[in-house]
N, C-alpha and C positions, 0 to 999 in steps of 0.2 A: 653336190660333183656338178663342176661343168660340162654342157654338151660336150665339148670336144674331145676334152678328156676321156668323157666315156666311152664316146664313139671309139675311139684310139686304144682303151683296154679291153674293148670288147671285139673290136672288128666292124667293118663296113658290113650293113646291113639294108636290107630294102631289093636284094635282085631276087626274084623267082626261084624257087628251089623243088624239085621234084617230091611226088609223096613216094618215094623209091627205097627199095631195101637199103641201099647205102646211108641214107639219112636215120633210118628208122633202127640199123643197127649200130651207127655211132650215137644215138642217143641211150640205146639201152644198156651201151657198154662203159656208161660213167656211172658211179656210184649216184646214189640218191643226195639228193641236198642235206645239208645238217640245217635243221632251224636257225642257229643263230647267224650261219652264214645266209639262210635266205632272208631273214630279218634285216640283215645291216645291208645287202645289194636293194631290197624293197622299200628301205628309207629312204636311200637314194635317187631311185627311181620317183617315189611318189613328190619328192621337191621336184623333179623335172616334168611331172606332170602337173601341178600348181602353175612351173613358168609356164608350160604350152596351156594354161586355161585362162592366164593371164595374156597372153598372147590372143590369143582365140578372142577373148573380150576385148582387147583395144585395137586388133585388126576387122573385127567383123568377120574371121573365117567363120566357113561352113563345114563341119567332119560328121561325117557318118561311118559308123564303124558296123559292120555284122558278122556275130558271130553265127558259124554254124559248126557241124561235126558229129560225131556217133556219141547216142547217148553214155553219160558218165564221164564224157572228154574233158569235162571242167570248165566249162563255158561260164556258168553261174558265179564260179568259185572266181574267176578271174575277172568279169566285169565287177566282182564285189571288190575285188581288190584298185580296179584303176580307178572305183569309185568315191572308196572309203575315206580320200583325204582332200577330194574337191568338194566344188559348190555344187547342188544337185538344180542351183538355178543355171548352171554351165552345160553340165552333162547330166544328160538325160538319159536314162534305160526306158526300154521299148520294149514291152514282151506281151505280145497280143494273147487273148484267147482265140478258140474257135469262133470261124465269125459266124454272124448272125443269118438269119433267111435273106435280111436284106442285102447284107454285106456277099453271101453268096451269089446273088443275080449281078453285080456291079463287075465293071472290069479290074481283074485278078489283083494287082497292084494298086490299086485305086486306096484301099483302105490301109496300108501303110504310105502313099505317099503325103497323109496329111501329116503325119509324123517326120518329113523330113524336116533337117536345122535348116532355122535361120540365120541369121546372122549374129554371131557371137555364140553360135550352139554348137557342140558336142554330144549329136545322138547316135547311143549303142541299140542295136537290135540283137536282142538274146532269141534268138532266130527270125527269121525274116520271109521276105517273099521268096526264098527259096524252099521253104515247103513247101512248094510244087514239083519241085525238081527230087524229093526225098521222100520226105513221111507220108506223103499222097501218095504217088504212086506203089512205094512200097507197101503199102498200107489200103490200097484200094479205096484212098480216098476222091481218085481223080481218075480219068480213063488214059490210057497210055498216049491217046493223042491231045490231049489236052495237056500234057508233061512235056510233050515233046514242042506243041506250039509255044508255049510260055518258055520252053530252052530257046526258039529261035526267036523270040520279042524281047526277051529280057536287055542281051547287048545294047540292041538300041535307048531301051529305058535307062541303062545305065550311062551311053553314053550322054545323052539327054541330061543327067546330073550332074555326070562333070564338067559338061560345055557351060551350067550355070554356075559353074565356084564350087559346086562341093567338090568336099575331098573325098573320095570312096576306098575305105580301106575294109577287104574281105576276108576275113580270117577261119580256115578248116582247123580244127582240133582233132586229130586222128588216136585215137587210145588201141592196144592193142588187145585180143580177144581176152587172153586170161586175166589182164589186169581190169577188164569190162564186167567180167565173170564177179574176180572178188572185190570190185567197187560196187556192185549189186547186190552181191550177198550182205556186204555190210551193211547196207541199208535195210534188207530184211532187219536184222540182227540189234538195230541203233535207234530207240525213241527220237533219238534227232534227226533221223535219217527217212524214218519210213514214210513222211510226206514227198518225198521225192522219189518216189518207185510208183509208176501208176498202171493201170493196166495196159495202158499203151506200149511201156518200158519192157511188160513182160510179155507181150504180142511180138513185140520186133525181136527183144531180143533173139527168137531163132533164126532171125532173116538176116545175117550176116553179111554172104554173100548178096542178096537183094540190095542191100543199101551199097556195098561194094560198088556194084556193077550200076548203082543211082548217080553214086557219088563220082563215079566216072564220065560217067556222060555229060555230068553235069561241068566239070573239070574242061571237058574238049569242048562244050557248046559257049560255057561262057566265060572265060579264062582270056581277057582280051586286053590289047596294051593300056587301054583307060580304065579298065578296072580288074585285076589280074586275084587271082587268089594266092593268099601266101599259108601253107602248111606248118603245123607246128605240133610235132610230137608230146602229149603230153602224157606218157606211162609215171613220170615223176612230175607229180603237179608244179611243185615250185620252181624247179627248174624251167617248166612251159609256161608259167607266168610270168617270168620274169625275161626269158627271154621275146613273147608278145608283146609287153609294155617297153623294153628295149628298143624292138621293131616299130613298134607305133610310134616312139618318140623318134626315129631315124626317119621316119615319112612326113613328119610335120615341120616344115620351117619357123617353127618359132625361136624365138630371142632365150638365153638363160637369164634369169630373173636376176637383178644387178643385187648386189649385198646393199644395204639398207641400216643405218645408224638411226637407230629409234630409240628415244627415251620417254619411260614415261612420266606424265606430268602429274604434279603434285595433287592428291588429293585433297579435296574440299573438307575443311571444319565442320564436325557437327552441328553449329549453329543453334544448340541447344534440345537438339531430336535427342530421344528416349524409345527403346522397343515400349510398344502400347501394350503388350501382355493380352492380345486377341486371343481367344478360344480358338485354335487353330489346329486342323489334323494332323498328327503326324503320321507317319507309316511307322509302322512295328518295324524293332532293327533285330530280326534275328542272324544276323551276320555281325 
C-alpha cells in the first residue's frame, strides 16, 4: 500500500494524545481484532517498513525508538513485529542487562549513548535510560533524589540528540490491570512464556499505583516539543502493534518503495557437475 493511501485510510497521525480515560474507553470498546485481518494489515505495514529501511540507508537518517511501558504491555512483541521483515544491519535492538559496577560509576545515560544510531541505522531500545524514571525508583534501586535529578537533566540530553539529527520517538505502552493479571497468569502456566516471568515482575506486580505515579512524573518532566511521548493502549495486542507501527511510519519522511520490474536471470548450465555423494550428516526428519 502506498504511504499516502495508507494515511488517508487510517487518518492523520503524529499528534500527541493524553493517556486519559476517554482514549482508554475508546480502545476497550472495540472488539479484539481477528488474526486474518491483523495479518493482512501487518503485511502491508511490513512492506512500508522495508521502504522506510531503504530510505534510511539511502539518506543516512538516524532513528532512535524508545519503548517503555507496564510489565506485559507488549513491548517485546511489538519490537519483534517491527524487525521481523527488515535487515538486522539497519534495525538494531538494544536491551541492556543490569549495569556492571563500572557502569554504575558512570554518568547515568553514558552506557546507553554507546548504542545511539549512526547514519543509516534504526536503533530500538527495549527499555532505556527511562529505567531511572520507572523501575529504579519504584523498586528502590535509586534514591528519589537521583530519579528527580535524572528527570531534570534528560530533556537537555534528548535536545542534544535531536539537534544532532537523531529522530527520537518515545512510546509508552499502557495495559489495564485486569489484562496485566491475565497475561502474568498465562506466563505461569505456559512453558513457552515462563522465561518472561521474572522475580522482578512478581515484586512489581503489587505496585501498580507506584508505577502510575512514576509514569505521571516522567510524562510531566520529559514530554517535550522535541521528544514527546506517544501512548498506545495495548489490551488488544494486535491493534496496539498495528497502531504503533502505523504511527512510527507517519513520523519518518521516507519515500514509498518504487515498483521494480525484475526478471530472474537464466541459471547456468551444469557443465558436467554431478553430486559427489559425500557422507554428509543429515538431520532426522520426525516431521
